[in-house]
N, C-alpha and C positions, 0 to 999 in steps of 0.2 A: 724356791719352794716347788714340789711337785703338784702340778695342777694342769688343766688344760682340756679337759672335757667341755664341749659347748654347753653353755647354761641349760639350753633347751633340753639337751640330752641328760644332763644330771638332774634337772628338775623332773624328767619322765621316769628316770630310775628310781630317784628318791620318793616320788609320788607313788610309785608301783609298790613301794614298801609298806605304803599306808593302805593299800587295796586289801579287800576281803580276801581270805584265803579261798572261798568259794570261786572268785574271779580268775586267780592264779594259783598254781601249786606253790606251796610255802616254801619250796626249796628253789623255785624260780625267782620268787621275791628275794630271798637270801643271797642268791647269785647274783641278782641286781646290785644289791647293796655291796656285797664283796667287790664286785668289779668297778664300783665307783669310789670305793674308799681311797685309792691312790692318789685321786685328785685333790684330797683333803688332808694328806699327810706329808710332812716334810721330814726327809731322811737325812742324816749326817753325811756329808760329802764322801766319806771313806767308805760308805755302805756299798758304793759302786766301784769297780776296778777302772771303768771309762765312762765317758759321757754317753756311750751308745749300750751300754749293758741293758738288757732288759729288766723288767720289774718281773720278778718271779713270785707266783702265788702257788703256794703248796697246799695240798689237802691231805691232812694226816688221818689215817683210819678210813673207814668205809665212805666212799665219796657219795654223798647224798645227791649231789648236783647232777649225776649222769654226766652228759655232754653239754648242759646248759652253760655252765661257767667258761668253759672253753670256748664255746660258740660265742659268747658275749665278749670275749677278749679278742676275737680275730679282727686284726686291723685297728684295734684301739692303740692310741699313742698317747703318752703323757710326758710333757717335757722332752720330747724326742726318744723317748723310750717305749719300745713295744713290750708287749706281754707274753710271758709263757706260763703254762699251767701245768704242775706235776703232781702226781700222787706219790707220797712218801710213806715208807711202811713205819718208820718210827722218827723221832725227833733228831736223830743223829744225822740224818739226810736233810736235815732243815737249814743247815748253816748258810746255804745260798739263796735262801729265800727271803723276801722281803715282807711278804705277808704270808701268814699260814692260819688256814681254817682247820681247827681241831674239831673233828667229827664227834658227835654223841657216842659213837662207838667205843671211843676213848676215855669215857667218863671215870672209869675206875683207875685210870693211870693220869688222870688230868694234872694234878698236882707235880707228879714227876716229870711229866712232859714240859710243863711251864717253867719249872725250875732249870731243866736241862737246857733250855733256850739262852740261860745266862742273861747277860746284859746285852746281848747282841740286839741290835736294832731292827727287830723283827714285830710287825703288827700282827698280834695275835687275835684271831676272831673265833667265837664259838657260840654254841646254842644250848649248852647244858646250864641247868639252874645256878649252880655254884661257880661259874666261869669266872666272874669277877672277884668273888671271893677268894678263888684259889691264884689269882695274880694275873688273870687275862686282861686284855685292854679292852676289845669290844665285845658285847654280849648282844647277840640278835635273839630277843625274847619275843614269843608268840603268845599274844593274850587277845582273847576275844576275835579271833580270826585275822588279827593284824599283827604285823611284825614291827617291834619297837627296838630302838637302838639304846644301849646303855654303854658308857664309856668310863673307864677306870683311868682319869687323867694321871694319877700318881704312878700308875705302871707304866703308861706312855713315857713319862719323864724319865723313869728309871731306864727306858730303853733308848733314850735320846731322840725320841720322837716327838714331833710338834703337830699337833692336831688343830687344823682351821678352826676358827670360831664359828665358822658357818656350820660344820658338822656338829660341833658342840650344842649349837642352838637346837639342832633335830635331836638330840639325845633326850630321853626320858630321865634318866638318873645320872648325872655326872659325878664321878668320884668313886669312893671305894666303899 
């Protein structure tokens, strides 16, 4: 299973997600969540070509994180895998991604984007209101100045991803 951040570090990042938006910028909090999810997801072995392949996080559409997400990933390693962050202009360039954040700038193409990922084992994350309904896996919903996690377990199973029960316990709504 892909995991490995020290518990204290994960606790801090996850607690930051519960922080008020006044204390931290919304996308700093969301970047913290995105950067920690790899510790709680298991990809099928064939997802990676070798034991040293990095975990690739892709941002599709306008990058709302600025340099925050890349900064959080510097020096992070999960199960011996470093991280790389790429911005991709469309879902055709997402074939080498293990995690993809679909920016809200892509809301009009959301269904097409998620369908184009097919059954590849890519953890899709987004923050548009209809993300789960359109087939996305993790929705980062902001309400009352707090970021909440919603998880579509069936979509994760369809992508052959196993999500840790620890992450599922943090989710506000689990399911579709």
